[in-house]
MMTF fields as JSON, N, C-alpha, C and O atoms, coordinates in Angstrom:
{
  "mmtfVersion": "1.0.0",
  "mmtfProducer": "UNKNOWN",
  "numBonds": 435,
  "numAtoms": 436,
  "numGroups": 109,
  "numChains": 1,
  "numModels": 1,
  "chainsPerModel": [1],
  "groupsPerChain": [109],
  "chainIdList": ["A"],
  "bondAtomList": [4, 2, 8, 6, 12, 10, 16, 14, 20, 18, 24, 22, 28, 26, 32, 30, 36, 34, 40, 38, 44, 42, 48, 46, 52, 50, 56, 54, 60, 58, 64, 62, 68, 66, 72, 70, 76, 74, 80, 78, 84, 82, 88, 86, 92, 90, 96, 94, 100, 98, 104, 102, 108, 106, 112, 110, 116, 114, 120, 118, 124, 122, 128, 126, 132, 130, 136, 134, 140, 138, 144, 142, 148, 146, 152, 150, 156, 154, 160, 158, 164, 162, 168, 166, 172, 170, 176, 174, 180, 178, 184, 182, 188, 186, 192, 190, 196, 194, 200, 198, 204, 202, 208, 206, 212, 210, 216, 214, 220, 218, 224, 222, 228, 226, 232, 230, 236, 234, 240, 238, 244, 242, 248, 246, 252, 250, 256, 254, 260, 258, 264, 262, 268, 266, 272, 270, 276, 274, 280, 278, 284, 282, 288, 286, 292, 290, 296, 294, 300, 298, 304, 302, 308, 306, 312, 310, 316, 314, 320, 318, 324, 322, 328, 326, 332, 330, 336, 334, 340, 338, 344, 342, 348, 346, 352, 350, 356, 354, 360, 358, 364, 362, 368, 366, 372, 370, 376, 374, 380, 378, 384, 382, 388, 386, 392, 390, 396, 394, 400, 398, 404, 402, 408, 406, 412, 410, 416, 414, 420, 418, 424, 422, 428, 426, 432, 430],
  "bondOrderList": [1, 1, 1, 1, 1, 1, 1, 1, 1, 1, 1, 1, 1, 1, 1, 1, 1, 1, 1, 1, 1, 1, 1, 1, 1, 1, 1, 1, 1, 1, 1, 1, 1, 1, 1, 1, 1, 1, 1, 1, 1, 1, 1, 1, 1, 1, 1, 1, 1, 1, 1, 1, 1, 1, 1, 1, 1, 1, 1, 1, 1, 1, 1, 1, 1, 1, 1, 1, 1, 1, 1, 1, 1, 1, 1, 1, 1, 1, 1, 1, 1, 1, 1, 1, 1, 1, 1, 1, 1, 1, 1, 1, 1, 1, 1, 1, 1, 1, 1, 1, 1, 1, 1, 1, 1, 1, 1, 1],
  "groupList": [{"groupName": "MET", "atomNameList": ["N", "CA", "C", "O"], "elementList": ["N", "C", "C", "O"], "formalChargeList": [0, 0, 0, 0], "bondAtomList": [1, 0, 2, 1, 3, 2], "bondOrderList": [1, 1, 2], "singleLetterCode": "M", "chemCompType": "L-PEPTIDE LINKING"}, {"groupName": "ARG", "atomNameList": ["N", "CA", "C", "O"], "elementList": ["N", "C", "C", "O"], "formalChargeList": [0, 0, 0, 0], "bondAtomList": [1, 0, 2, 1, 3, 2], "bondOrderList": [1, 1, 2], "singleLetterCode": "R", "chemCompType": "L-PEPTIDE LINKING"}, {"groupName": "ILE", "atomNameList": ["N", "CA", "C", "O"], "elementList": ["N", "C", "C", "O"], "formalChargeList": [0, 0, 0, 0], "bondAtomList": [1, 0, 2, 1, 3, 2], "bondOrderList": [1, 1, 2], "singleLetterCode": "I", "chemCompType": "L-PEPTIDE LINKING"}, {"groupName": "LYS", "atomNameList": ["N", "CA", "C", "O"], "elementList": ["N", "C", "C", "O"], "formalChargeList": [0, 0, 0, 0], "bondAtomList": [1, 0, 2, 1, 3, 2], "bondOrderList": [1, 1, 2], "singleLetterCode": "K", "chemCompType": "L-PEPTIDE LINKING"}, {"groupName": "GLU", "atomNameList": ["N", "CA", "C", "O"], "elementList": ["N", "C", "C", "O"], "formalChargeList": [0, 0, 0, 0], "bondAtomList": [1, 0, 2, 1, 3, 2], "bondOrderList": [1, 1, 2], "singleLetterCode": "E", "chemCompType": "L-PEPTIDE LINKING"}, {"groupName": "PHE", "atomNameList": ["N", "CA", "C", "O"], "elementList": ["N", "C", "C", "O"], "formalChargeList": [0, 0, 0, 0], "bondAtomList": [1, 0, 2, 1, 3, 2], "bondOrderList": [1, 1, 2], "singleLetterCode": "F", "chemCompType": "L-PEPTIDE LINKING"}, {"groupName": "SER", "atomNameList": ["N", "CA", "C", "O"], "elementList": ["N", "C", "C", "O"], "formalChargeList": [0, 0, 0, 0], "bondAtomList": [1, 0, 2, 1, 3, 2], "bondOrderList": [1, 1, 2], "singleLetterCode": "S", "chemCompType": "L-PEPTIDE LINKING"}, {"groupName": "HIS", "atomNameList": ["N", "CA", "C", "O"], "elementList": ["N", "C", "C", "O"], "formalChargeList": [0, 0, 0, 0], "bondAtomList": [1, 0, 2, 1, 3, 2], "bondOrderList": [1, 1, 2], "singleLetterCode": "H", "chemCompType": "L-PEPTIDE LINKING"}, {"groupName": "TYR", "atomNameList": ["N", "CA", "C", "O"], "elementList": ["N", "C", "C", "O"], "formalChargeList": [0, 0, 0, 0], "bondAtomList": [1, 0, 2, 1, 3, 2], "bondOrderList": [1, 1, 2], "singleLetterCode": "Y", "chemCompType": "L-PEPTIDE LINKING"}, {"groupName": "GLY", "atomNameList": ["N", "CA", "C", "O"], "elementList": ["N", "C", "C", "O"], "formalChargeList": [0, 0, 0, 0], "bondAtomList": [1, 0, 2, 1, 3, 2], "bondOrderList": [1, 1, 2], "singleLetterCode": "G", "chemCompType": "PEPTIDE LINKING"}, {"groupName": "PRO", "atomNameList": ["N", "CA", "C", "O"], "elementList": ["N", "C", "C", "O"], "formalChargeList": [0, 0, 0, 0], "bondAtomList": [1, 0, 2, 1, 3, 2], "bondOrderList": [1, 1, 2], "singleLetterCode": "P", "chemCompType": "L-PEPTIDE LINKING"}, {"groupName": "LEU", "atomNameList": ["N", "CA", "C", "O"], "elementList": ["N", "C", "C", "O"], "formalChargeList": [0, 0, 0, 0], "bondAtomList": [1, 0, 2, 1, 3, 2], "bondOrderList": [1, 1, 2], "singleLetterCode": "L", "chemCompType": "L-PEPTIDE LINKING"}, {"groupName": "ASP", "atomNameList": ["N", "CA", "C", "O"], "elementList": ["N", "C", "C", "O"], "formalChargeList": [0, 0, 0, 0], "bondAtomList": [1, 0, 2, 1, 3, 2], "bondOrderList": [1, 1, 2], "singleLetterCode": "D", "chemCompType": "L-PEPTIDE LINKING"}, {"groupName": "THR", "atomNameList": ["N", "CA", "C", "O"], "elementList": ["N", "C", "C", "O"], "formalChargeList": [0, 0, 0, 0], "bondAtomList": [1, 0, 2, 1, 3, 2], "bondOrderList": [1, 1, 2], "singleLetterCode": "T", "chemCompType": "L-PEPTIDE LINKING"}, {"groupName": "VAL", "atomNameList": ["N", "CA", "C", "O"], "elementList": ["N", "C", "C", "O"], "formalChargeList": [0, 0, 0, 0], "bondAtomList": [1, 0, 2, 1, 3, 2], "bondOrderList": [1, 1, 2], "singleLetterCode": "V", "chemCompType": "L-PEPTIDE LINKING"}, {"groupName": "ASN", "atomNameList": ["N", "CA", "C", "O"], "elementList": ["N", "C", "C", "O"], "formalChargeList": [0, 0, 0, 0], "bondAtomList": [1, 0, 2, 1, 3, 2], "bondOrderList": [1, 1, 2], "singleLetterCode": "N", "chemCompType": "L-PEPTIDE LINKING"}, {"groupName": "ALA", "atomNameList": ["N", "CA", "C", "O"], "elementList": ["N", "C", "C", "O"], "formalChargeList": [0, 0, 0, 0], "bondAtomList": [1, 0, 2, 1, 3, 2], "bondOrderList": [1, 1, 2], "singleLetterCode": "A", "chemCompType": "L-PEPTIDE LINKING"}, {"groupName": "GLN", "atomNameList": ["N", "CA", "C", "O"], "elementList": ["N", "C", "C", "O"], "formalChargeList": [0, 0, 0, 0], "bondAtomList": [1, 0, 2, 1, 3, 2], "bondOrderList": [1, 1, 2], "singleLetterCode": "Q", "chemCompType": "L-PEPTIDE LINKING"}, {"groupName": "CYS", "atomNameList": ["N", "CA", "C", "O"], "elementList": ["N", "C", "C", "O"], "formalChargeList": [0, 0, 0, 0], "bondAtomList": [1, 0, 2, 1, 3, 2], "bondOrderList": [1, 1, 2], "singleLetterCode": "C", "chemCompType": "L-PEPTIDE LINKING"}],
  "groupTypeList": [0, 1, 2, 3, 4, 5, 6, 2, 1, 7, 8, 9, 10, 11, 10, 12, 13, 9, 1, 14, 10, 11, 6, 15, 11, 15, 11, 5, 5, 9, 3, 15, 4, 4, 9, 3, 13, 11, 11, 2, 12, 16, 11, 14, 3, 1, 11, 5, 9, 17, 15, 1, 9, 14, 5, 4, 1, 2, 12, 1, 14, 12, 9, 12, 10, 12, 9, 8, 14, 2, 0, 4, 12, 12, 3, 9, 3, 3, 2, 3, 11, 10, 4, 3, 9, 12, 11, 13, 3, 2, 16, 9, 11, 3, 10, 6, 12, 18, 1, 15, 16, 5, 2, 2, 1, 15, 6, 12, 11],
  "groupIdList": [1, 2, 3, 4, 5, 6, 7, 8, 9, 10, 11, 12, 13, 14, 15, 16, 17, 18, 19, 20, 21, 22, 23, 24, 25, 26, 27, 28, 29, 30, 31, 32, 33, 34, 35, 36, 37, 38, 39, 40, 41, 42, 43, 44, 45, 46, 47, 48, 49, 50, 51, 52, 53, 54, 55, 56, 57, 58, 59, 60, 61, 62, 63, 64, 65, 66, 67, 68, 69, 70, 71, 72, 73, 74, 75, 76, 77, 78, 79, 80, 81, 82, 83, 84, 85, 86, 87, 88, 89, 90, 91, 92, 93, 94, 95, 96, 97, 98, 99, 100, 101, 102, 103, 104, 105, 106, 107, 108, 109],
  "secStructList": [7, 3, 3, 3, 3, 3, 3, 3, 3, 1, 5, 6, 6, 5, 7, 7, 7, 7, 7, 3, 3, 7, 7, 1, 1, 7, 7, 7, 7, 7, 1, 6, 6, 1, 1, 2, 2, 2, 2, 2, 2, 2, 2, 2, 2, 2, 2, 2, 6, 6, 7, 7, 6, 6, 1, 6, 6, 7, 7, 1, 1, 1, 1, 7, 7, 3, 3, 3, 3, 3, 3, 3, 7, 6, 6, 1, 7, 3, 3, 3, 3, 6, 6, 6, 7, 7, 2, 2, 2, 2, 2, 7, 7, 7, 2, 2, 2, 2, 2, 2, 2, 2, 7, 7, 7, 4, 4, 4, 7],
  "xCoordList": [6.367, 6.461, 6.969, 6.725, 7.675, 8.146, 8.076, 8.161, 7.921, 7.894, 9.338, 10.154, 9.653, 11.008, 11.151, 12.214, 10.071, 10.15, 8.738, 7.789, 8.611, 7.324, 7.521, 8.604, 6.449, 6.396, 4.963, 4.03, 4.783, 3.456, 3.446, 4.33, 2.421, 2.279, 0.83, -0.093, 0.655, -0.677, -1.606, -2.657, -1.209, -2.052, -2.145, -1.323, -3.148, -3.352, -2.106, -1.466, -1.76, -0.587, 0.748, 1.804, 0.706, 1.941, 2.76, 2.239, 4.028, 4.854, 5.145, 5.076, 5.464, 5.844, 7.05, 8.07, 6.946, 8.044, 9.183, 10.3, 8.907, 9.902, 10.019, 9.131, 11.086, 11.327, 11.926, 12.962, 11.281, 11.757, 12.094, 11.198, 13.396, 13.785, 13.824, 14.213, 13.423, 13.403, 14.409, 14.757, 14.87, 15.829, 15.247, 14.03, 16.085, 15.612, 14.96, 14.017, 15.429, 14.849, 14.604, 15.513, 13.381, 13.014, 12.294, 11.38, 12.702, 12.146, 11.666, 12.439, 10.413, 9.865, 9.682, 8.908, 10.383, 10.309, 10.189, 10.477, 9.764, 9.63, 8.746, 8.2, 8.614, 7.786, 6.312, 5.946, 5.482, 4.041, 3.585, 4.108, 2.607, 1.981, 2.922, 2.735, 3.935, 4.841, 4.531, 5.2, 3.515, 3.073, 3.411, 3.222, 3.905, 4.266, 3.05, 3.085, 1.995, 0.798, 0.106, -0.438, 0.121, -0.474, 0.258, -0.373, 1.568, 2.342, 1.902, 1.725, 1.728, 1.273, -0.133, -0.419, -1.012, -2.356, -2.285, -3.003, -1.426, -1.277, -0.76, -1.224, 0.19, 0.704, -0.386, -0.492, -1.184, -2.279, -3.242, -3.688, -3.568, -4.476, -3.878, -4.598, -2.574, -1.923, -1.883, -2.073, -1.642, -1.541, -2.885, -2.972, -3.925, -5.199, -6.284, -7.351, -6.046, -7.059, -8.39, -8.457, -9.437, -10.784, -11.041, -12.074, -10.133, -10.304, -9.705, -9.076, -9.876, -9.213, -10.17, -9.789, -11.384, -12.407, -12.06, -12.585, -11.202, -10.87, -9.954, -9.839, -9.315, -8.422, -9.235, -9.636, -9.47, -10.265, -9.554, -8.326, -10.337, -9.848, -8.802, -7.901, -8.909, -7.947, -8.236, -7.377, -9.428, -9.803, -9.593, -10.505, -8.415, -8.075, -8.041, -8.326, -7.684, -7.623, -8.571, -8.525, -9.425, -10.336, -9.541, -8.534, -10.016, -9.398, -8.226, -7.823, -7.692, -6.556, -5.288, -5.343, -4.156, -2.895, -2.444, -2.748, -1.723, -1.03, 0.244, 0.712, 0.795, 2.054, 2.004, 1.101, 2.989, 3.11, 3.8, 4.406, 3.695, 4.428, 4.996, 4.269, 6.279, 6.888, 7.127, 7.812, 6.536, 6.678, 7.622, 7.808, 8.212, 9.052, 8.624, 8.511, 8.387, 8.001, 9.244, 10.367, 9.045, 10.168, 11.085, 12.16, 10.676, 11.519, 12.236, 12.941, 12.046, 12.711, 11.938, 12.439, 10.731, 9.912, 9.31, 8.713, 9.478, 8.95, 7.556, 7.281, 6.686, 5.291, 4.97, 5.151, 4.489, 4.18, 2.681, 1.865, 2.344, 0.951, 0.72, 1.617, -0.383, -1.621, -1.728, -2.765, -0.698, -0.786, -1.167, -1.917, -0.67, -0.918, -2.042, -2.184, -2.834, -3.933, -3.641, -3.074, -4.028, -3.754, -3.235, -3.228, -2.81, -2.17, -3.085, -2.61, -4.381, -5.292, -5.306, -5.46, -5.147, -5.169, -3.826, -3.787, -2.733, -1.437, -0.867, -0.069, -1.271, -0.719, -1.748, -1.407, -2.999, -4.027, -4.319, -4.717, -4.127, -4.38, -5.667, -6.124, -6.24, -7.343, -6.746, -5.716, -7.364, -6.852, -6.709, -5.767, -7.617, -7.542, -6.299, -5.846, -5.752, -4.52, -3.331, -2.36, -3.403, -2.273, -2.53, -1.668, -3.676, -4.074, -3.013, -2.689, -2.476, -1.533, -0.082, 0.817, 0.16, 1.529, 2.016, 3.221, 1.093, 1.485, 1.71, 2.722, 0.787, 0.93, 0.109, -0.997, 0.652, -0.097, -0.294, 0.667, -1.541, -1.875, -2.191, -2.541, -2.071, -2.367, -3.73, -3.913, -4.692, -6.038, -6.098, -7.053, -5.126, -5.117, -4.504, -4.661, -3.821, -3.111, -4.028, -3.571],
  "yCoordList": [37.585, 36.654, 35.32, 34.931, 34.647, 33.314, 32.391, 32.822, 31.128, 30.125, 29.831, 29.483, 29.967, 29.718, 28.34, 27.722, 27.864, 26.604, 26.103, 26.885, 24.782, 24.226, 22.928, 22.344, 22.502, 21.204, 20.714, 21.46, 19.478, 18.871, 17.607, 16.756, 17.505, 16.335, 15.863, 16.65, 14.597, 14.013, 14.339, 14.954, 13.922, 14.143, 12.853, 12.584, 12.069, 10.795, 9.92, 9.823, 9.283, 8.401, 9.13, 8.498, 10.459, 11.227, 11.173, 11.477, 10.792, 10.767, 12.189, 13.147, 12.311, 13.592, 14.117, 13.434, 15.32, 15.859, 16.395, 16.559, 16.672, 17.374, 18.793, 19.259, 19.48, 20.847, 20.778, 20.143, 21.429, 21.417, 22.849, 23.619, 23.219, 24.548, 24.556, 23.567, 25.662, 25.767, 26.806, 27.728, 26.646, 27.59, 28.155, 28.144, 28.64, 29.259, 28.28, 28.649, 27.05, 26.023, 24.787, 24.29, 24.293, 23.126, 22.135, 22.499, 20.897, 19.846, 18.723, 18.189, 18.367, 17.224, 16.116, 16.264, 15.019, 13.942, 12.606, 12.491, 11.608, 10.272, 9.427, 9.907, 8.183, 7.249, 7.591, 8.386, 6.97, 7.141, 6.71, 5.758, 7.428, 7.114, 7.234, 6.549, 8.102, 8.314, 9.587, 9.881, 10.361, 11.497, 12.871, 13.858, 12.981, 14.295, 15.22, 16.345, 14.755, 15.576, 15.774, 16.847, 14.762, 14.885, 15.955, 16.677, 16.062, 17.111, 18.496, 19.411, 18.642, 19.917, 20.241, 21.386, 19.229, 19.431, 19.947, 20.879, 19.345, 19.762, 21.199, 21.972, 21.56, 22.936, 23.938, 25.003, 23.602, 24.483, 24.672, 25.791, 23.605, 23.709, 24.591, 25.371, 24.477, 25.325, 26.775, 27.675, 27.027, 28.389, 29.11, 30.297, 28.398, 29.047, 28.765, 29.376, 27.869, 27.588, 27.248, 26.396, 27.89, 27.62, 28.264, 27.999, 29.095, 29.798, 29.015, 29.613, 27.726, 26.91, 26.274, 25.331, 26.759, 26.151, 26.059, 25.185, 26.921, 26.927, 25.75, 25.421, 25.129, 24.008, 22.718, 22.178, 22.236, 21.023, 19.812, 19.719, 18.907, 17.623, 17.805, 16.977, 18.862, 19.107, 18.24, 18.085, 17.683, 16.912, 15.418, 14.631, 15.019, 13.596, 12.944, 11.756, 13.75, 13.29, 14.172, 15.397, 13.558, 14.336, 15.113, 14.639, 16.304, 17.114, 17.923, 17.838, 18.707, 19.569, 19.004, 18.391, 19.204, 18.729, 19.608, 20.8, 19.007, 19.795, 20.309, 19.747, 21.361, 21.873, 23.365, 24.048, 23.862, 25.301, 25.568, 24.679, 26.82, 27.328, 28.677, 29.521, 28.88, 30.183, 30.887, 30.376, 32.088, 32.92, 34.07, 34.421, 34.649, 35.829, 36.878, 36.585, 38.102, 39.158, 39.779, 39.374, 40.752, 41.35, 42.185, 42.589, 42.453, 43.189, 42.26, 42.716, 40.943, 39.975, 39.608, 38.853, 40.126, 39.807, 38.414, 38.094, 37.589, 36.228, 36.186, 36.82, 35.426, 35.289, 33.809, 33.084, 33.36, 31.946, 31.722, 32.371, 30.79, 30.402, 29.024, 28.186, 28.742, 29.499, 30.512, 31.16, 30.667, 31.582, 32.996, 33.654, 33.475, 34.853, 34.947, 35.98, 33.903, 33.914, 33.017, 31.935, 33.464, 32.688, 33.627, 34.848, 33.037, 33.794, 34.861, 35.921, 34.602, 35.599, 36.862, 37.958, 36.731, 37.896, 38.619, 39.849, 37.874, 38.537, 39.088, 40.025, 38.514, 38.965, 39.652, 40.159, 39.67, 40.299, 39.554, 40.164, 38.246, 37.417, 36.628, 36.367, 36.254, 35.307, 33.94, 33.862, 32.861, 31.529, 31.333, 30.678, 31.883, 31.714, 32.386, 32.0, 33.379, 34.026, 33.066, 33.256, 32.048, 31.143, 29.723, 28.858, 29.469, 28.096, 27.29, 26.181, 27.791, 27.01, 27.211, 26.666, 27.972, 28.17, 26.978, 26.809, 26.151, 25.065, 23.753, 23.085, 23.386, 22.118, 22.168, 22.709, 21.609, 21.488, 20.009, 19.254, 19.61, 18.205, 18.033, 18.998, 16.819, 16.552, 17.068, 17.537, 16.985, 17.437, 18.94, 19.441, 19.677, 21.135, 21.607, 22.77, 20.731, 21.173, 21.375, 21.745],
  "zCoordList": [-88.733, -87.625, -88.146, -89.288, -87.275, -87.638, -86.438, -85.288, -86.732, -85.671, -85.279, -86.133, -84.008, -83.514, -82.879, -82.948, -82.259, -81.502, -81.262, -81.194, -81.134, -80.753, -79.987, -79.973, -79.356, -78.688, -78.783, -78.487, -79.191, -79.294, -78.444, -78.55, -77.596, -76.724, -76.748, -76.957, -76.535, -76.362, -77.524, -77.341, -78.715, -79.884, -80.679, -81.555, -80.364, -81.041, -80.978, -79.931, -82.095, -82.109, -82.241, -82.215, -82.383, -82.544, -81.26, -80.187, -81.35, -80.143, -79.65, -80.419, -78.389, -77.801, -78.573, -78.664, -79.127, -79.929, -79.083, -79.574, -77.801, -77.01, -77.538, -78.252, -77.204, -77.672, -79.071, -79.27, -80.05, -81.433, -81.843, -82.187, -81.808, -82.288, -83.819, -84.439, -84.416, -85.873, -86.338, -85.6, -87.573, -88.154, -89.444, -89.627, -90.327, -91.561, -92.517, -93.216, -92.571, -93.438, -92.595, -91.93, -92.623, -91.824, -92.711, -93.452, -92.634, -93.466, -92.562, -91.767, -92.68, -91.954, -92.982, -93.928, -92.801, -93.774, -93.062, -91.87, -93.806, -93.25, -94.142, -95.135, -93.784, -94.537, -94.341, -93.475, -95.169, -95.036, -93.647, -93.068, -93.135, -91.843, -90.645, -89.639, -90.748, -89.614, -88.843, -87.852, -89.281, -88.492, -89.032, -88.321, -90.259, -90.804, -90.893, -90.394, -91.517, -91.67, -90.326, -90.063, -89.484, -88.154, -87.335, -86.562, -87.497, -86.832, -87.317, -86.514, -88.624, -89.175, -88.663, -88.314, -88.619, -88.075, -86.64, -86.275, -85.835, -84.435, -84.348, -83.51, -85.201, -85.212, -85.592, -84.984, -86.585, -86.989, -85.828, -85.573, -85.126, -83.981, -82.885, -82.262, -82.643, -81.637, -82.095, -81.278, -83.378, -83.888, -83.957, -83.641, -84.366, -84.629, -83.601, -83.661, -82.672, -81.669, -82.296, -83.182, -81.859, -82.373, -83.737, -84.351, -84.216, -85.499, -86.659, -87.532, -86.696, -87.715, -88.713, -89.406, -88.802, -89.639, -91.113, -91.803, -91.617, -93.04, -93.428, -94.609, -92.451, -92.729, -92.787, -91.756, -93.993, -94.18, -93.588, -93.606, -93.074, -92.536, -91.437, -91.303, -90.659, -89.591, -88.368, -87.501, -88.296, -87.115, -87.299, -87.047, -87.73, -87.85, -86.479, -86.326, -85.486, -84.102, -83.302, -83.413, -82.5, -81.659, -80.619, -80.091, -80.345, -79.305, -79.8, -80.96, -78.894, -79.195, -78.567, -77.501, -79.215, -78.653, -77.495, -77.447, -76.572, -75.563, -76.215, -77.204, -75.667, -76.192, -76.394, -75.911, -77.116, -77.33, -78.652, -79.251, -79.096, -80.248, -79.821, -79.298, -80.04, -79.757, -81.083, -81.969, -81.193, -82.375, -82.04, -80.875, -83.08, -82.892, -83.912, -85.102, -83.439, -84.374, -85.006, -84.703, -85.877, -86.608, -85.733, -86.176, -84.489, -83.543, -82.566, -81.665, -82.754, -81.887, -80.632, -79.8, -80.482, -79.316, -79.474, -80.501, -78.435, -78.471, -77.864, -76.845, -78.513, -78.098, -78.037, -79.015, -76.873, -76.693, -76.842, -76.187, -77.718, -77.935, -77.309, -77.406, -76.694, -76.676, -75.54, -75.406, -74.724, -73.574, -73.97, -73.25, -75.094, -75.531, -76.561, -77.216, -76.716, -77.676, -78.855, -78.698, -80.034, -81.24, -82.334, -82.177, -83.422, -84.501, -85.088, -85.494, -85.14, -85.706, -84.865, -85.404, -83.551, -82.665, -82.627, -82.645, -82.576, -82.418, -83.726, -83.704, -84.866, -86.143, -87.033, -88.102, -86.599, -87.411, -88.697, -89.689, -88.695, -89.871, -89.715, -88.602, -90.842, -90.84, -91.148, -91.818, -90.678, -91.023, -92.527, -92.973, -93.308, -94.765, -95.361, -96.438, -94.673, -95.137, -95.106, -95.838, -94.271, -94.068, -94.545, -94.388, -95.113, -95.407, -96.158, -95.733, -97.228, -98.018, -97.61, -98.251, -96.57, -96.102, -95.291, -95.101, -94.812, -93.921, -94.652, -94.437, -95.501, -96.211, -97.483, -97.506, -98.52, -99.765, -100.014, -100.163, -100.058, -100.307, -101.78, -102.46, -102.273, -103.683, -104.085, -105.208, -103.174, -103.497, -103.666, -104.26, -103.174, -103.296, -104.62, -104.989, -105.324, -106.535, -107.713, -108.795]
}
């Protein structure tokens, strides 16, 4: 499965991302305190819903972001989250299976 597109709205100081289509290589960059990690936090919350306990310090902002994530399986079928559940249900993964796939912080090294 791969993330094809996402949109994050109403998540603390993070501006509305609008529709963000993704390709084979995606780089989120910017100065300190511009929202890079907060964006990843919001994506994790959208992907895992309430099953996100393994992600330490994920609650920098109270509440859950509005928005969606569109996933595509290996057969090309698109799945929109959170409408179709969360990643643990649709892919048979545990949050711990994906913990370091999203972001590696200095404290994790």
